[in-house]
Every structure is written in structure tokens, then in C-alpha cells.
C-alpha positions as a printed NumPy array, in Angstrom:
array([[ 50.984,  24.229,  11.898],
       [ 50.259,  27.829,  10.954],
       [ 52.898,  29.141,  13.348],
       [ 55.424,  26.755,  11.837],
       [ 54.695,  28.097,   8.345],
       [ 55.06 ,  31.652,   9.577],
       [ 58.266,  30.914,  11.435],
       [ 59.603,  29.126,   8.372],
       [ 58.723,  32.097,   6.196],
       [ 60.532,  34.387,   8.624],
       [ 63.628,  32.167,   8.544],
       [ 63.626,  32.152,   4.734],
       [ 63.252,  35.926,   4.719],
       [ 66.073,  36.359,   7.248],
       [ 68.32 ,  34.067,   5.219],
       [ 67.552,  36.039,   2.073],
       [ 68.367,  39.347,   3.806],
       [ 71.552,  37.855,   5.207],
       [ 72.613,  36.661,   1.761],
       [ 72.035,  40.088,   0.341],
       [ 74.232,  41.707,   3.034],
       [ 77.033,  39.157,   2.8  ],
       [ 80.283,  40.277,   1.204],
       [ 80.533,  36.975,  -0.626],
       [ 79.709,  37.428,  -4.296],
       [ 77.531,  34.818,  -5.894],
       [ 77.452,  34.921,  -9.655],
       [ 74.269,  33.937, -11.423],
       [ 72.72 ,  34.463, -14.807],
       [ 70.558,  37.6  , -14.971],
       [ 66.861,  36.956, -15.096],
       [ 65.453,  37.3  , -18.596],
       [ 63.508,  40.537, -19.147],
       [ 59.748,  40.146, -19.087],
       [ 58.004,  39.773, -22.41 ],
       [ 56.798,  43.173, -23.575],
       [ 53.019,  43.479, -23.433],
       [ 50.823,  45.595, -25.654],
       [ 47.167,  46.005, -26.494],
       [ 45.686,  44.346, -29.603],
       [ 45.856,  46.425, -32.831],
       [ 43.145,  49.092, -32.813],
       [ 40.578,  48.662, -35.574],
       [ 38.48 ,  51.466, -37.031],
       [ 35.177,  51.968, -35.233],
       [ 31.823,  52.705, -36.843],
       [ 29.069,  54.861, -35.361],
       [ 25.814,  54.756, -37.337],
       [ 23.701,  57.654, -36.119],
       [ 20.041,  57.833, -37.223],
       [ 19.07 ,  61.491, -37.574],
       [ 15.516,  62.831, -37.595],
       [ 14.87 ,  66.376, -38.763],
       [ 11.451,  67.733, -37.844],
       [ 10.539,  69.788, -40.909],
       [  7.053,  70.981, -39.956],
       [  8.29 ,  74.623, -39.969],
       [  9.711,  74.109, -43.458],
       [  6.457,  72.586, -44.704],
       [  4.581,  75.55 , -43.329],
       [  7.011,  77.864, -45.08 ],
       [  6.601,  75.954, -48.346],
       [  2.823,  76.337, -48.044],
       [  3.26 ,  80.081, -47.61 ],
       [  5.688,  80.33 , -50.507],
       [  3.433,  78.507, -52.949],
       [  0.565,  80.67 , -54.278],
       [ -2.915,  79.406, -53.521],
       [ -4.008,  80.538, -56.961],
       [ -2.358,  80.497, -60.353],
       [ -3.921,  82.757, -62.991],
       [ -3.257,  83.744, -66.545],
       [ -1.379,  86.983, -67.229],
       [ -3.558,  90.036, -66.749],
       [ -6.345,  88.138, -64.984],
       [ -9.286,  88.801, -65.079],
       [ -8.591,  90.263, -68.542],
       [ -8.148,  87.913, -71.486],
       [ -4.692,  86.785, -72.562],
       [ -4.25 ,  86.764, -76.373],
       [ -3.161,  83.559, -78.085],
       [ -2.884,  84.663, -81.717],
       [ -5.089,  87.064, -83.619],
       [ -8.226,  84.922, -83.56 ],
       [ -8.21 ,  83.493, -80.017],
       [ -7.858,  84.744, -76.484],
       [ -8.475,  83.084, -73.104],
       [ -8.076,  83.428, -69.345],
       [ -7.893,  80.88 , -66.539],
       [ -7.626,  80.554, -62.762],
       [ -6.269,  77.54 , -60.847],
       [ -6.906,  77.049, -57.087],
       [ -4.794,  74.4  , -55.324],
       [ -5.346,  72.27 , -52.244],
       [ -2.833,  71.661, -49.397],
       [  0.436,  69.923, -50.249],
       [  0.832,  66.211, -49.536],
       [  4.462,  65.128, -49.092],
       [  6.201,  61.791, -49.319],
       [  9.886,  60.886, -49.581],
       [ 11.431,  57.548, -50.443],
       [ 15.175,  57.107, -50.95 ],
       [ 15.995,  60.795, -51.448],
       [ 13.084,  61.546, -53.796],
       [ 10.33 ,  63.798, -52.472],
       [  6.957,  63.721, -54.168],
       [  4.528,  66.601, -53.614],
       [  0.93 ,  66.011, -54.642],
       [ -1.921,  68.506, -54.706],
       [ -5.424,  68.556, -56.071],
       [ -6.863,  71.64 , -57.677],
       [ -9.702,  73.189, -59.591],
       [ -9.554,  75.471, -62.594],
       [-11.869,  77.626, -64.645],
       [-11.308,  79.01 , -68.112],
       [-12.972,  81.373, -70.521],
       [-12.145,  81.88 , -74.183],
       [-13.107,  84.078, -77.099],
       [-12.803,  83.444, -80.847],
       [-13.008,  85.778, -83.826],
       [-12.249,  85.809, -87.536],
       [ -9.   ,  87.456, -88.569],
       [ -8.003,  88.768, -92.012],
       [ -4.527,  90.098, -92.578],
       [ -3.916,  89.971, -88.819],
       [ -7.002,  92.006, -88.025],
       [-10.262,  90.899, -86.362],
       [-13.173,  91.297, -88.789],
       [-15.986,  89.72 , -86.711],
       [-17.347,  90.026, -83.184],
       [-15.732,  87.913, -80.46 ],
       [-17.686,  84.749, -79.574],
       [-17.239,  83.784, -75.919],
       [-17.27 ,  80.407, -74.183],
       [-16.247,  79.224, -70.716],
       [-15.866,  76.324, -68.268],
       [-16.328,  76.583, -64.511],
       [-17.901,  80.047, -64.391],
       [-21.249,  81.011, -62.956],
       [-23.281,  78.036, -61.831],
       [-20.997,  75.605, -63.632],
       [-18.588,  73.726, -61.311],
       [-14.858,  74.324, -61.687],
       [-12.907,  71.606, -63.477],
       [-10.621,  69.272, -61.521],
       [ -6.883,  68.737, -61.976],
       [ -4.163,  66.755, -60.159],
       [ -0.561,  68.005, -59.99 ],
       [  2.549,  66.282, -58.694],
       [  6.1  ,  67.557, -58.269],
       [  9.238,  65.555, -57.594],
       [ 12.338,  66.795, -55.828],
       [ 15.612,  64.897, -55.511],
       [ 17.449,  65.526, -52.233],
       [ 21.164,  65.328, -51.582],
       [ 23.787,  66.7  , -49.219],
       [ 27.005,  68.346, -50.353],
       [ 30.36 ,  67.517, -48.696],
       [ 29.964,  70.674, -46.571],
       [ 26.578,  69.464, -45.224],
       [ 24.322,  71.687, -47.34 ],
       [ 20.966,  70.26 , -48.357],
       [ 20.41 ,  70.433, -52.14 ],
       [ 17.12 ,  69.861, -54.009],
       [ 16.116,  69.668, -57.668],
       [ 12.366,  70.218, -57.999],
       [ 10.251,  69.958, -61.171],
       [  6.74 ,  69.057, -62.283],
       [  6.158,  65.354, -62.597],
       [  2.696,  65.525, -64.115],
       [ -0.327,  67.804, -64.528],
       [ -3.376,  65.642, -65.128],
       [ -6.732,  67.164, -66.02 ],
       [ -9.514,  65.073, -64.495],
       [-12.153,  67.199, -66.252],
       [-11.348,  68.593, -69.667],
       [-12.581,  71.952, -70.815],
       [-14.217,  71.922, -74.24 ],
       [-15.497,  75.366, -75.187],
       [-18.438,  74.128, -77.23 ],
       [-19.49 ,  77.429, -78.832],
       [-16.464,  77.315, -81.106],
       [-15.599,  73.639, -80.539],
       [-12.15 ,  74.337, -79.192],
       [-10.464,  72.165, -76.5  ],
       [ -8.174,  74.499, -74.591],
       [ -7.356,  72.026, -71.799],
       [ -3.749,  71.441, -72.875],
       [ -2.968,  75.153, -73.104],
       [ -4.228,  75.605, -69.554],
       [ -2.288,  72.574, -68.276],
       [  0.915,  73.833, -69.929],
       [  0.494,  77.216, -68.312],
       [ -0.146,  75.687, -64.889],
       [  2.922,  73.427, -65.275],
       [  5.11 ,  76.426, -66.15 ],
       [  3.895,  78.275, -63.063],
       [  4.47 ,  75.268, -60.821],
       [  7.976,  74.799, -62.248],
       [  8.694,  78.416, -61.402],
       [  7.59 ,  77.717, -57.835],
       [  9.927,  74.689, -57.739],
       [ 12.885,  76.85 , -58.758],
       [ 12.131,  79.323, -55.965],
       [ 11.748,  76.453, -53.526],
       [ 15.131,  74.999, -54.533],
       [ 16.806,  78.374, -54.082],
       [ 15.328,  78.672, -50.592],
       [ 16.384,  75.152, -49.545],
       [ 19.842,  75.444, -51.052],
       [ 20.504,  78.399, -48.785],
       [ 19.763,  76.341, -45.676],
       [ 23.001,  75.789, -43.74 ],
       [ 22.865,  72.374, -42.095],
       [ 26.585,  72.746, -41.477],
       [ 25.669,  75.526, -39.069],
       [ 23.012,  73.518, -37.226],
       [ 25.482,  70.617, -36.953],
       [ 28.32 ,  72.844, -35.752],
       [ 27.46 ,  72.254, -32.046],
       [ 27.545,  68.5  , -32.759],
       [ 30.966,  68.854, -34.379],
       [ 32.311,  70.805, -31.415],
       [ 30.906,  68.291, -28.927],
       [ 32.38 ,  65.391, -30.909],
       [ 35.704,  67.22 , -31.144],
       [ 36.009,  67.397, -27.369],
       [ 36.209,  64.697, -24.73 ],
       [ 32.774,  63.362, -23.805],
       [ 32.256,  62.31 , -20.152],
       [ 31.369,  58.639, -19.635],
       [ 29.981,  58.759, -16.115],
       [ 32.782,  57.587, -13.777],
       [ 34.604,  55.668, -16.533],
       [ 36.597,  58.545, -17.963],
       [ 36.292,  60.666, -21.079],
       [ 35.767,  59.639, -24.703],
       [ 37.094,  61.43 , -27.773],
       [ 35.752,  60.139, -31.11 ],
       [ 38.488,  61.288, -33.545],
       [ 36.167,  61.034, -36.562],
       [ 37.903,  60.203, -39.861],
       [ 34.925,  60.167, -42.262],
       [ 31.16 ,  60.728, -42.33 ],
       [ 28.722,  58.98 , -44.683],
       [ 25.095,  59.686, -45.499],
       [ 22.334,  57.127, -45.996],
       [ 19.097,  57.551, -47.93 ],
       [ 16.627,  60.221, -46.841],
       [ 13.026,  59.237, -46.16 ],
       [ 10.022,  61.201, -44.944],
       [  7.444,  60.084, -42.383],
       [  5.009,  62.141, -40.308],
       [  6.558,  65.555, -40.901],
       [ 10.067,  64.215, -40.262],
       [ 12.992,  63.635, -42.602],
       [ 14.968,  60.605, -41.463],
       [ 18.414,  59.445, -42.565],
       [ 21.435,  57.736, -41.054],
       [ 24.887,  59.26 , -40.801],
       [ 27.756,  56.782, -40.609],
       [ 30.849,  57.982, -38.746],
       [ 34.165,  56.152, -38.987],
       [ 36.502,  56.952, -36.122],
       [ 39.404,  55.911, -33.899],
       [ 38.094,  56.77 , -30.406],
       [ 40.252,  57.044, -27.315],
       [ 39.341,  57.021, -23.609],
       [ 41.302,  58.429, -20.704],
       [ 40.815,  59.46 , -17.099],
       [ 42.178,  62.905, -18.003],
       [ 39.412,  65.405, -18.766],
       [ 41.778,  67.977, -20.278],
       [ 41.182,  68.707, -23.971],
       [ 44.723,  68.954, -25.256],
       [ 43.407,  69.354, -28.813],
       [ 39.913,  70.113, -30.104],
       [ 38.597,  69.515, -33.634],
       [ 35.754,  71.913, -34.447],
       [ 34.596,  70.578, -37.798],
       [ 33.151,  67.285, -38.988],
       [ 35.018,  65.533, -41.81 ],
       [ 33.677,  66.012, -45.369],
       [ 30.406,  64.216, -46.043],
       [ 30.174,  61.426, -48.611],
       [ 27.039,  59.999, -50.199],
       [ 27.664,  56.311, -49.531],
       [ 25.205,  54.355, -47.406],
       [ 25.268,  53.783, -43.67 ],
       [ 24.294,  50.814, -41.503],
       [ 22.716,  50.642, -38.052],
       [ 23.947,  50.808, -34.461],
       [ 27.476,  51.504, -33.279],
       [ 30.503,  49.478, -32.289],
       [ 33.286,  51.556, -30.766],
       [ 36.67 ,  50.05 , -29.962],
       [ 38.951,  52.373, -28.014],
       [ 42.28 ,  52.245, -26.243],
       [ 41.836,  53.655, -22.748],
       [ 44.5  ,  55.006, -20.402],
       [ 43.622,  55.305, -16.698],
       [ 45.728,  56.737, -13.914],
       [ 45.858,  54.868, -10.629],
       [ 43.668,  57.4  ,  -8.839],
       [ 40.818,  56.399, -11.148],
       [ 41.623,  52.713, -10.63 ],
       [ 41.46 ,  53.267,  -6.847],
       [ 37.976,  54.708,  -7.175],
       [ 36.725,  51.884,  -9.41 ],
       [ 38.13 ,  49.11 ,  -7.199],
       [ 36.924,  50.684,  -3.964],
       [ 33.412,  51.07 ,  -5.361],
       [ 33.462,  47.47 ,  -6.618],
       [ 35.066,  45.716,  -3.632],
       [ 33.883,  47.854,  -0.704],
       [ 32.003,  45.86 ,   1.967],
       [ 33.076,  42.479,   0.576],
       [ 33.376,  40.1  ,   3.541],
       [ 35.773,  37.235,   4.212],
       [ 34.827,  34.611,   6.773],
       [ 37.725,  32.638,   8.251],
       [ 37.22 ,  30.379,  11.29 ],
       [ 34.213,  32.379,  12.403],
       [ 35.938,  35.728,  12.142],
       [ 34.989,  38.279,   9.518],
       [ 36.878,  41.082,   7.842],
       [ 35.301,  43.622,   5.521],
       [ 37.075,  45.654,   2.808],
       [ 36.717,  49.397,   3.389],
       [ 39.051,  50.927,   0.788],
       [ 41.481,  49.867,  -1.929],
       [ 44.474,  51.827,  -3.231],
       [ 46.708,  50.68 ,  -6.078],
       [ 50.296,  51.564,  -6.949],
       [ 52.116,  50.507, -10.107],
       [ 55.277,  48.414,  -9.83 ],
       [ 57.804,  47.136, -12.319],
       [ 57.267,  44.042, -14.461],
       [ 53.498,  44.611, -14.94 ],
       [ 52.773,  44.23 , -11.234],
       [ 50.818,  46.394,  -8.806],
       [ 50.674,  46.832,  -5.067],
       [ 47.273,  46.819,  -3.339],
       [ 46.789,  48.707,  -0.125],
       [ 43.613,  47.288,   1.423],
       [ 42.022,  48.909,   4.439],
       [ 39.659,  46.584,   6.306],
       [ 37.321,  46.485,   9.27 ],
       [ 35.413,  43.753,  11.117],
       [ 36.854,  41.255,  13.574],
       [ 40.272,  42.537,  12.582],
       [ 41.031,  46.129,  11.628],
       [ 44.038,  47.501,   9.836],
       [ 45.781,  47.764,   6.49 ],
       [ 47.017,  44.902,   4.365],
       [ 49.589,  45.233,   1.571],
       [ 49.47 ,  42.753,  -1.306],
       [ 51.053,  42.589,  -4.714],
       [ 50.468,  40.669,  -7.905],
       [ 49.981,  40.763, -11.657],
       [ 46.408,  41.548, -12.748],
       [ 45.239,  39.458, -15.685],
       [ 42.262,  39.622, -18.023],
       [ 40.492,  36.518, -19.303],
       [ 39.021,  37.908, -22.511],
       [ 36.676,  34.955, -23.046],
       [ 35.048,  35.068, -19.592],
       [ 35.57 ,  38.824, -19.085],
       [ 37.125,  38.162, -15.671],
       [ 39.755,  40.402, -14.086],
       [ 41.815,  38.535, -11.488],
       [ 45.198,  38.473,  -9.732],
       [ 46.154,  34.769,  -9.686],
       [ 49.642,  35.377,  -8.202],
       [ 48.404,  37.596,  -5.364],
       [ 50.915,  37.527,  -2.48 ],
       [ 51.67 ,  39.38 ,   0.734],
       [ 54.079,  42.228,   0.069],
       [ 57.064,  41.388,   2.294],
       [ 58.731,  44.688,   1.38 ],
       [ 55.933,  46.688,   2.995],
       [ 54.655,  47.131,   6.509],
       [ 52.446,  44.084,   5.976],
       [ 55.457,  41.991,   6.98 ],
       [ 54.575,  42.904,  10.533],
       [ 51.101,  41.516,  10.015],
       [ 52.417,  38.383,   8.338],
       [ 54.875,  37.602,  11.101],
       [ 52.902,  38.91 ,  14.014],
       [ 49.282,  38.084,  13.239],
       [ 48.385,  34.449,  12.781],
       [ 45.085,  35.521,  11.304],
       [ 46.804,  36.443,   8.004],
       [ 47.803,  32.989,   6.893],
       [ 47.709,  31.191,   3.552],
       [ 44.025,  30.421,   3.969],
       [ 43.257,  34.148,   4.037],
       [ 45.466,  34.668,   1.009],
       [ 43.676,  31.979,  -0.987],
       [ 40.373,  33.514,   0.017],
       [ 41.576,  36.934,  -1.161],
       [ 42.686,  35.481,  -4.49 ],
       [ 39.301,  33.901,  -5.101],
       [ 37.393,  36.973,  -3.997],
       [ 39.565,  39.573,  -5.743],
       [ 37.864,  39.023,  -9.092],
       [ 35.871,  41.458, -11.144],
       [ 33.394,  40.291, -13.757],
       [ 33.391,  43.023, -16.386],
       [ 29.94 ,  42.084, -17.688],
       [ 28.394,  42.24 , -14.205],
       [ 30.132,  45.538, -13.499],
       [ 28.787,  46.969, -16.777],
       [ 25.227,  45.858, -16.007],
       [ 25.359,  47.517, -12.585],
       [ 26.477,  50.797, -14.15 ],
       [ 24.591,  50.592, -17.452],
       [ 22.079,  53.258, -16.462],
       [ 24.828,  55.775, -15.691],
       [ 26.641,  55.02 , -18.939],
       [ 23.445,  55.236, -21.001],
       [ 22.593,  58.613, -19.475],
       [ 25.42 ,  60.054, -21.553],
       [ 23.549,  58.953, -24.685],
       [ 20.287,  60.618, -23.631],
       [ 20.802,  64.341, -23.282],
       [ 20.342,  67.722, -24.906],
       [ 23.374,  68.613, -27.021],
       [ 22.196,  72.145, -27.753],
       [ 18.918,  73.987, -28.227],
       [ 16.913,  72.034, -30.803],
       [ 19.265,  68.995, -30.927],
       [ 18.729,  65.982, -28.649],
       [ 20.666,  62.701, -28.519],
       [ 18.805,  59.488, -27.71 ],
       [ 20.131,  55.946, -27.306],
       [ 21.998,  53.527, -25.078],
       [ 24.534,  50.72 , -24.916],
       [ 23.936,  46.992, -25.305],
       [ 27.35 ,  45.532, -24.467],
       [ 30.739,  46.431, -23.018],
       [ 33.776,  44.144, -23.323],
       [ 37.507,  44.38 , -22.646],
       [ 39.842,  43.17 , -25.399],
       [ 43.177,  43.675, -23.665],
       [ 44.946,  44.864, -20.488],
       [ 48.481,  46.201, -19.92 ],
       [ 49.713,  47.182, -16.434],
       [ 52.299,  49.968, -16.442],
       [ 54.037,  51.632, -13.535],
       [ 52.315,  54.987, -14.144],
       [ 48.994,  53.913, -15.639],
       [ 46.809,  51.076, -16.839],
       [ 46.013,  50.568, -20.521],
       [ 42.8  ,  48.846, -21.531],
       [ 41.192,  48.189, -24.89 ],
       [ 37.403,  48.358, -24.584],
       [ 34.594,  47.695, -27.04 ],
       [ 31.171,  49.271, -26.543],
       [ 28.171,  48.579, -28.781],
       [ 24.668,  49.987, -28.825],
       [ 22.397,  52.421, -30.62 ],
       [ 22.187,  56.211, -30.656],
       [ 20.428,  58.872, -32.706],
       [ 19.868,  62.627, -33.062],
       [ 16.572,  64.499, -33.225],
       [ 16.783,  67.988, -34.749],
       [ 13.625,  69.936, -33.95 ],
       [ 14.836,  73.313, -35.201],
       [ 15.915,  74.135, -38.725],
       [ 18.871,  76.471, -39.315],
       [ 18.02 ,  80.147, -39.646],
       [ 16.928,  81.227, -43.069]])
């Protein structure tokens, strides 16, 4: 039966060749051109990138900048407050305690103060009596307690500079100082003086922070994002960022945390050449950001890359026909017209050789299956010898090839997930580390061209940056 089919196929082929060589002209309507294929419209992708900035060095610098003691002018001498009164004070603070919720930093510190005052009687602006002294917190008397809190509102400018606005929130005297000898409560004067000194510290702190160039520390990130990023053996990704957004800043365990949202139109190709490089991130806006990323990109692969992918996927697949086995050793692909390709399959096993097939690869988006349902022997190639001369290559083998020549995209992604995720866990530059991974990879469309293959792919997952070094001061 098989030989009859083969002989019949040969007769049909011979008749077709004879008809083509005949001088008799047969008029027929031209075949309609194939329907043009294209990928689905590309939507804007969103990459939400949690960023953690370890600010322990900054906190240490802030501790050094802030004086441990605040004293009245001329300490330990008295500071005049009118003709009939003079006083002096000293405030000693504790360590800073920081918190930050939704861009507002609160700095709390406890402290102790001591004060001494003198009173006299003045006539016509001149002292006419001896000075009577009184004090709180001197000698064996404990220093008085006070609590101070500052608030600082954080923001980033469009050029990625951190801005702060720091001021005293409250200065609360736990223990008041009543100088009993002349019955004068000088607590408020001392608190006002301490508040003025702390406000002065806040202004100096703001000036120091405002000079910090986060655009410089992020410059390596911008340059990396502006170039093609390797995706293991699946090509190279370029983000093409269109906008960057900033979420709220919060502080936990010596780390400032916020999320940057990046809108982009990424592209993937098998070509590693950077034909154009963007070296700057887009201007920063203050709108909020979400979580995770979902990148949809149009990818262009040359057939050399397709050969590698198919060989790695199909190598060592076995076909068992009537007790005989063949095993795929290598696959090469060549683009044809009308969205078709030619497969050159080298095989070993019970039979050894090279088989040429052709067909139209199709993608089932719902099941994420790549298949070639119209796979046929290529009669225009040397496989015709195999078809006509080897009974082993019959329709049963062809049906088996059609059923086996399927690639499940989800399974392929799971097998290579570790390699893909390794690109999301690496050192970008000294002091900046990326951490994360993917959760899903799907194909949205497939177009077979003669010179390349176009695919639309969607990748989702999570990624973040950890900045352990602040920009130079």
C-alpha cells in the first residue's frame, strides 16, 4: 500500500513537471495574494521598580552635622535680656530617631537643659541694685528634660535631585524652670532659643541634601537602560523609556524606600548591536507608581537564532515507527515566501540522514502552542530522493512529525526561567544592585517573514534596585 502511494505521488509529480515543460499554454486565474499578516498593536508597557536607598552614611553625617550641645551666646557668660535680666543656658541632645511616612520625615530627640538667671533693679536704663542669681540644673540639681521634633518634607525634582524642607515641629519642656529667687519662669525663652538653633540646623541640613546629585548615582542605570540588555539566549531587550514616575518615600531600618514607575515601548531582537543609545532617563514626575512589571515587546529574530532555539528544544526527540527509531540531531530553518519556512532536520537512529520539510508555523495564543499543521515533505529539495526511494518516510512518519513538532511556550519558559531571571539579579555598577525575576512569559502574535521572524511577547514579574552608596558630597 505504501509503495502504491509513493508511486502515485511520483506519477503526480512527473505529470506536474511535464505540464510545466509543455508548450501548450493553459490559462487560469492567478492565485489571490495571501492575506497580509502583522503583529497586534503594541501597547505601552509599565515597569514599576521598587528602589531602596541605604542612608546609614547620611544618618551618620547628619549626626555629625548636628551639634551635641546648644548654648546661649557667650556661654558660660550671661546673655542680657533687657536692663534688669540676664540668663544663660545649655542644651544637650540625645541621638536622632528617624521615621518617614509618605514623604514626611520626622526626627525626634530627647534632651536636657540647664539655665541660670540674674535679676536687678534698673532706673533710667541703669542697674541700681546687686544682681540676684537663680538657676535650674546646676550643681547637685538634675538638668531639666525637653523633647524636640523636626519634620522634613522630601521630594524629587524632574532632574532627580532630592529636595527637603526641614523645620521644628515642636519643642516641649517636660520639666519647667522656675527661678524661684525672683519668681521668674524663663522656660519659654529657653525653648524659643533652642527652637531657633534647631531651625538653623535644619536649614544647613537642607542645603547639604539639596546638593546631593541622585541624577549622578542613577546615571549608570540610565546608560544601562539606554542600551540593549541581554536576555540569556533569547536576544536583547531595549526599554525605550518614555516617562518616569515617583511614588511616596518611606523609611524603614535605615533605608529610604520608594517605587519608580517607568513607562516604555520595549523592543527585542537577536541583534546585539546598539544602533542608538539614550544616556539619560526621561524627566521625573511626582505621580504615584504601582507594583511589578508587565512588558510587551515586538521581537525580531533572524533565522540563525531560530535554528539555535529549535535545535535546543527538539534535539534528541525520538520517533518510533514500526519498531524503528529516529532521533533529531539538529534543526535549521530557512524563510520562504507566503509566510512559510523550510526545515532541514538532521537525524540519527535506525535511519540516518537529512530530511527537508516545509510548512507554515502557527501560534495558538490561547494554549501558547507553536505548531506547523500543514507540515509536508519538500519535493523541491533533495528530500524527494528520500520520499521516492525510502519507504520509511511515508505519511505515517509525516503525521508523527506534525504531532511532535510542537513547542509549548509556557513549558519552554519554565525550563529556561532560571537563565532569564539571572538577568534581573546582578550588579549594575558599584553600589547599585538589581534584584527580581519573572512570573510569566506569553506570546501574543507571530509573523513569519522570508528574512526574519516577528514575535510579540509579554513578560511579567517583579524587579527592584538597592542603592547602598550615596552620591559623592
